[in-house]
N, C-alpha and C positions, 0 to 999 in steps of 0.2 A: 550433618547438614540437613535442614528441612526448609524447603522452598515452596510457597504457594504456586501452583501451576494450573493453567486453564487451557482448554482448546476451544477456539471459536471459529466457526465457518464464516468467512468474509465474502462480501459482495453477493449476499443472498439473504432472504428473510426466512428460509427454511433450513432446518438441520439436514446435514448429509448432502448438501449441495454447496456451490461456491468453492472457496479454497480454504482448507483448514490450516490454522497456524497455532502453534503452542505459544503461550505467554507466561513468562516467569516474572514474579515481583521480587526485586532484590532489596531487602532492608539494609544489607551490608554489602561491602565489596566482595565480589566473587573471584576466586583464582582464575587467571586468564585462560588456562587450558580447560577449565571446567565448562566454559560456555560451549566449546565445540563438542565436548563429551556429552553434554545434555542434549544438544541438537542432534547428535548422532543417535542417541538413545530414543529420542522422540520420533526420529525418522520421518518427519514431515518436510515439505519443501522449505519451510522456514520456522525457526523458533526465535521468538522475540524476548529480549531481556529489558525490562523497565527498571531503571535504577534511580534512587534519590540523588539529587545533586548536592544537597546539604543535609546535615544530621537532623535538622528540625523539620524537614519536609514530611508531608503526610500524604498518602495516596488518596485520602478522602476529603481533605480539608478545604473549606471555602468560607471565608467570613467577610466578603465584600459588603454583605448586607448590614453588618454591624456598624460600618462607617455611616451609612445612610440613617440608621436609627439614632446614632449619636448626634448627627447633624440636626435631625428634627428635634431631638431633646434640647439641644443647645439653643434652638430658636424659641423654645418654650420658656416663658419668664419664671415658671414655677420650678424649673430644673435647677437644683441647688448647686451642682458641681459641673460647670461648663467644661467641655472638652477643648483642649488647646490644639494648635496646629501640629505640635510635636506628637501629640497622641494620635492624630489622624494619620500622620506619616508612618508611625510605627505600626498602626493597624493595617495600612495599605501594604506595607512590606510583608507583614504577617499573612495577609490574605493571598499573596502570590505563591505561598509555599506549597499549595496543592495543585498548581496549574502548570508546572514546568518540570520535566523529567528527562533523564538521559534514556536513549533507546538504541539498541544494537540488534542486528539480525544475522542469524547463522543458518545456512543450509546444513545438511548432514556432512558436507565436505569442506565448507569454508565460510568465512564472514563475507557479507555482501554490502555494498555501499548504499543500497536503497531497496526497500521492499514495501510496496503499497498495501498488500492485503494483510501483512503482519502488523503494519501500523494501524490499519482499520481495526483489526482484532484487539490490539493493545488498547486503543481508545474505547472500544466496546467493553472490555473488562473493567477499565477505570470508571466509565460512565454508569454502566448497568450493574456490575457486580460489586465494585467497591463503593458505589454511590457517590462518586466525586461529583459535586454539585456545580462545578464551573461550567460555563457554556462553551469555553474553548480551552483545550490543553495544548501546550507546546512541547514538542519533543526535540531534544538536541541530539543530532545524528551526524554520521559521516557525510550526509548530503546537506548539512546545514540545519537550520531550524524548520521543522515541519509542524503545521498546526492542524488539529482535528477539532471540528466544532459540531455541536448537536444540530440535527435537522429534523424536520417533521417526520420524514420517512426513513431516516438512517443517520449516517455520519458523513460529513464532508471533509475530505482531506485537501489541504492546500499544498500542492506539490510543484516541483520544478517542471518546466516545459522545455523539452529538448528537441532541437531541430534535427532532421535527417537529410543528408545530402545525397545527390545522385551517385550511384556506385557502378563502376564498370563491371559488366557481367563476366567478362573473361577472368577477372581477378577472383571471383567467388563461384565460378562455374562448377568446380569440383564439389564444393560444399552443397550447392543447391541440387546438383544432380544426385549426390549421395542421399540427400534428405527426401526429395520428392520426385526423383526420376525425370520423366519427360512431361510432367505437368506444365501447362502453359503459364508463363510468367508475363505480367503486364508492366511491372515497374520494380526497381530495386533501389533501396536507399540504405544509407549507413549513418548511424548515430555515434560519433566519436566520443561523446560525453558518457554514454552508457555502454558502448561497445556492443550494441545490438544491430543486427542486420534485419532490415524490414523487406520482406518479399511479398509484393502484391500479386495475387493470382489473377488470371484473366477474368474480365467481367462476364465472360460466357459461362462461368461456373456459378453455382448457387450455394446456399448455406449447407444443404445436405451433402454436397460434394466435399466441402471443407471438413465437415464433421466426420465423414467416413474415410478421409484421406489417410493412407498408411504412411507414416513418416518414420524414416530410418534414422534414429538418433544415436544408435550404439557406436557407429564409426565416426561420428562428426568430430570428436576431440582429436582423432588421429589425422583426419583430412585437413582440419583447420587447427594447427598447433602453434601458430605465430603469436597468439595472445590478442590478436586484433578483434576477434569475435568471441563474445561470451554468452550470447543469446540470439536465437533465431525466431523472428516474428513472421508468421504467415497471416496475411490479411486479405479481406475480400470486401468489395463494396456491397452495401446493404441492398435488400430487395424492397421495393415499394409497391403497394397494392396487394391484393389478395386478402386472405382471411387471417393470416398469421400476424403477430405483433411486429411492427416496423422497427428496424434498427438502421442506423446510418452506416455502420460497418461491423464486420465480424473479424475475429482473430483466433489464433492459437499460438502458444508460446512454448519454446523448447530451450532448455539450458543444461545440456549434459556436461558442459565445461565446468559447472559448479555443482554437479551431482544431482541435477533435476532433469529427468528425461522429458517430462511434459508438466508444466505448471498449470493447474486448473483455471485460475483467474489471476491476472497479473497486473497490479497497479503500476509498477515501474514500466512495463511495456507500453502502457497507455499514456505515459508521459511523452513517449515518442509518437505513438499512434495519433494522439490528440493533435499534435502539431501537423502531422502529415495530412490527416483527413480534413482538418479545418481548411488547409490550403486547397485541397482537391475539391471539397464540397462548397467552399465559401460560407462556412457556418462557424459560429462560436459555441453554440450549444448543440450537443449531440448525445445520442443514446446508443451505447455499444453493447455487444454481446460476445463474450469469449466462449466459443463452442467446444470446450473439452467435454469429456463424458459427464462431468459434474455440472458444468455450465455456470455462468454468472453474468449479472447485468451491472453496467456502470453508467451513471449519468455524468456527463462531462460539460464543463463550462470554462472557456478560456477567459482569463482575467485581464483587465487593462494593464496590470503591472508585469505582464509577461509570464505569469505562472498559470497553473491550471487547477481548478476545483474538480475533484472526482468524488462522487457520492455513491455510497452503497450501504446495504444493510449488513447485519451480522447476527449470527445465532450461536449462543454459548451452548456447547454440547458436553463439556466435561470440566470438572474442577476437582482438585485434590492437592496432595502434598507430595513433593518429590523428596525422597530420602536417599542418602548415599553416605 
């Protein structure tokens, strides 16, 4: 077995920052257990597998422009062989073959229903390495259809937007105390759709406090073993003024339940954070920073259709062939 494989750092324009994800291109069906074996071998927070949905699909194909050429030629009286409607339909169907793919994500421990940074990395590989010329690519996933489109400064992901509801402190007190001790907490929310617990720290803290906070993740799966929580978000209101770049909010994300102690930059967490901070700040467009040791920036825009656009850059740092 030989598979093309790449590593791209997502939500950054610079190599060795942001969140690295491995991306495998599948020309043919892969044995089910091999997905997890490869993800375990790569040992990154996520490994993405892009698969063709039809045998005729092509990772690079895009022929929409041919339709326009034929239409112009048909309007020209000197064009001896006019193109008929059936020809246009067949060309249109053919043109879509390089714009829609299946996508799955695996941590070293399990498959996950949504991963933003590995989706961004996958789109970057198709756009920038495979030279896919489509302006938008659609991925068919466990979270439905997700679209990635080119932007001037990066790639925009069209993702679900998940609400977070008020959570009783007593029900999650042990989890929070285990993770952050006596750190002051201002608000607690829970997202049932994603099984993520959002913990907003006191506004008296600043970014440097969140960055340096020691979080105990080792014992969390034992403390919370009901299956209700699969990820812990710590978040903090942004600081305005001063000489540093302004962000609307900061965050860190921890998911030891799925084998990821701390995730450097997490698109799926921001499907919850975007909903929460939009309500808190009264804003639809926001600029966020996830302050892990690698760090990453996300531009956020809530859409009228109830979804969210999350934009970020990506840097390809490795390409090769996986053999087994």
